[in-house]
C-alpha positions in Angstrom: -26.1 -46.5 -145.2 -28.6 -45.8 -142.5 -29.9 -48.4 -140.2 -33.6 -48.9 -139.4 -35.3 -49.0 -136.1 -36.3 -52.4 -134.7 -40.0 -52.0 -135.5 -39.6 -51.3 -139.2 -37.0 -54.1 -139.6 -39.2 -56.6 -137.6 -42.3 -55.9 -139.8 -40.3 -56.4 -142.9 -38.5 -59.5 -141.6 -41.8 -61.1 -140.5 -42.9 -61.2 -144.2 -39.5 -61.7 -145.6 -40.2 -65.0 -147.4 -43.3 -63.8 -149.2 -41.8 -60.4 -150.0 -38.6 -62.0 -151.4 -40.6 -64.6 -153.4 -43.0 -62.0 -154.9 -40.1 -59.6 -155.6 -37.8 -62.1 -157.2 -40.6 -63.5 -159.3 -41.7 -60.1 -160.6 -38.1 -59.0 -161.2 -37.3 -62.2 -163.1 -40.4 -61.8 -165.3 -39.6 -58.1 -165.9 -35.9 -58.6 -166.7 -36.3 -61.8 -168.7 -39.6 -61.4 -170.6 -37.9 -62.8 -173.7 -38.2 -66.4 -172.4 -34.7 -67.1 -171.2 -35.7 -68.7 -168.0 -34.2 -72.1 -168.9 -30.9 -70.6 -169.9 -27.9 -71.8 -167.9 -24.9 -69.8 -167.0 -22.7 -71.9 -169.3 -24.4 -70.3 -172.3 -23.0 -66.9 -171.3 -19.5 -65.7 -172.1 -17.1 -65.9 -169.1 -19.4 -68.1 -167.1 -18.2 -71.6 -166.3 -21.0 -73.3 -164.4 -24.3 -75.0 -165.4 -26.2 -73.4 -162.6 -29.5 -72.1 -164.1 -29.5 -68.3 -164.4 -32.7 -68.0 -162.5 -31.1 -69.6 -159.4 -28.1 -67.2 -159.6 -30.5 -64.3 -160.1 -32.9 -65.2 -157.2 -30.0 -66.0 -154.8 -28.4 -62.7 -155.6 -31.6 -60.7 -155.1 -32.2 -62.5 -151.7 -28.7 -61.4 -150.6 -29.3 -57.8 -151.8 -32.6 -57.8 -149.8 -31.0 -59.1 -146.6 -28.2 -56.5 -146.8 -30.7 -53.7 -147.5 -32.8 -54.7 -144.5 -29.7 -54.9 -142.4 -28.9 -51.3 -143.4 -25.9 -52.3 -145.4 -24.9 -51.3 -148.9 -24.5 -54.4 -151.0 -20.8 -54.9 -151.4 -19.5 -53.9 -154.9 -17.0 -56.8 -154.8 -19.6 -59.4 -153.7 -19.9 -62.1 -156.3 -23.7 -62.4 -155.9 -24.3 -58.7 -156.7 -21.9 -58.8 -159.6 -23.5 -62.0 -160.9 -27.0 -60.4 -160.9 -25.8 -57.3 -162.6 -23.6 -59.2 -165.1 -26.6 -61.4 -166.1 -28.6 -58.3 -166.8 -25.8 -56.4 -168.6 -25.0 -59.4 -170.8 -28.7 -59.7 -171.7 -28.2 -56.3 -173.2 -30.9 -54.8 -171.0 -31.0 -51.0 -170.8 -29.8 -49.7 -167.4 -33.3 -48.6 -166.4 -34.7 -52.1 -167.1 -31.6 -53.9 -165.6 -31.9 -52.1 -162.3 -35.7 -52.0 -162.2 -35.7 -54.7 -159.6 -34.8 -52.0 -157.0 -37.9 -49.9 -157.8 -40.0 -53.1 -157.8 -38.9 -53.7 -154.2 -39.8 -50.2 -153.2 -43.2 -50.5 -154.7 -43.8 -53.9 -153.2 -42.9 -52.7 -149.6 -45.0 -49.5 -150.1 -48.1 -51.4 -151.3 -47.8 -54.2 -148.8 -47.4 -52.0 -145.7 -49.7 -49.1 -146.7 -51.4 -48.9 -143.3 -48.2 -49.1 -141.3 -46.6 -46.4 -143.4 -49.3 -43.9 -142.4 -47.6 -43.7 -139.0 -45.0 -40.9 -139.1 -42.2 -43.0 -137.7 -42.8 -45.9 -140.0 -43.0 -43.5 -143.0 -39.6 -42.0 -141.9 -38.1 -45.4 -141.8 -39.5 -46.2 -145.2 -37.8 -43.0 -146.5 -34.5 -44.3 -145.0 -35.1 -47.6 -146.8 -35.7 -45.8 -150.1 -32.4 -43.8 -149.6 -30.6 -47.1 -149.0 -32.1 -48.6 -152.1 -31.0 -45.5 -154.1 -27.5 -45.9 -152.8 -27.5 -49.6 -153.7 -28.8 -48.7 -157.2 -25.9 -46.2 -157.7 -23.4 -49.0 -156.8 -25.2 -51.4 -159.1 -25.2 -48.8 -161.9 -21.5 -48.5 -161.6 -21.1 -52.3 -161.8 -23.5 -52.4 -164.8 -21.6 -49.7 -166.7 -18.3 -51.4 -166.0 -19.5 -54.7 -167.4 -21.1 -53.0 -170.4 -17.8 -51.3 -171.1 -15.8 -54.5 -170.9 -18.3 -56.2 -173.2 -18.0 -53.3 -175.7 -14.2 -53.6 -175.6 -14.4 -57.3 -176.2 -16.7 -56.7 -179.2 -14.3 -54.1 -180.6 -11.3 -56.5 -180.3 -13.4 -59.3 -182.0 -14.3 -57.0 -184.9 -10.7 -55.8 -185.3 -9.4 -59.4 -185.3 -12.0 -60.4 -187.8 -11.2 -57.4 -190.1 -7.5 -58.1 -189.9 -8.1 -61.8 -190.9 -10.2 -60.7 -193.8 -7.7 -58.2 -195.0 -4.9 -60.8 -194.7 -7.0 -63.3 -196.7 -7.6 -60.6 -199.4 -3.8 -60.0 -199.3 -4.4 -56.3 -198.7 -2.1 -56.4 -195.6 0.8 -58.6 -194.6 1.7 -60.1 -191.3 4.2 -57.3 -190.7 1.6 -54.5 -190.6 
């Protein structure tokens, strides 16, 4: 990933708190418009904590934001990124909706810094920022698809086990088959 010059980074960091608050709020509303805001992690398969999903989601997006501003690709093995993507994948969101938080960040930065982006150097830095976001989106898409594939495989195993039990109950198969 490409690093930004100090001017672009300083402008973004100066408004970090308000940018992150607006971004995470919009992303949460977009991704969880079905009213799941009070849901806790413990109500999701494979999650063993009672931390509210919103907290996990917001903390993960804050981490992603900081890494993007530092010019780093969010680490594919980092639990925060995996948690955010897992929450969205388990919610059965389409990939475009699940990863829409990246495009929301791009739009937010673009709208908030319209005047500054008229300067050629700032616009060039914004383009680098968009490239970094696109790279992060690619990593996130891979994580999303991996999680969806694991969920699909679990559903298949569950259906096969259920069918096997039903067939045994109906005495259509024996334990040996």
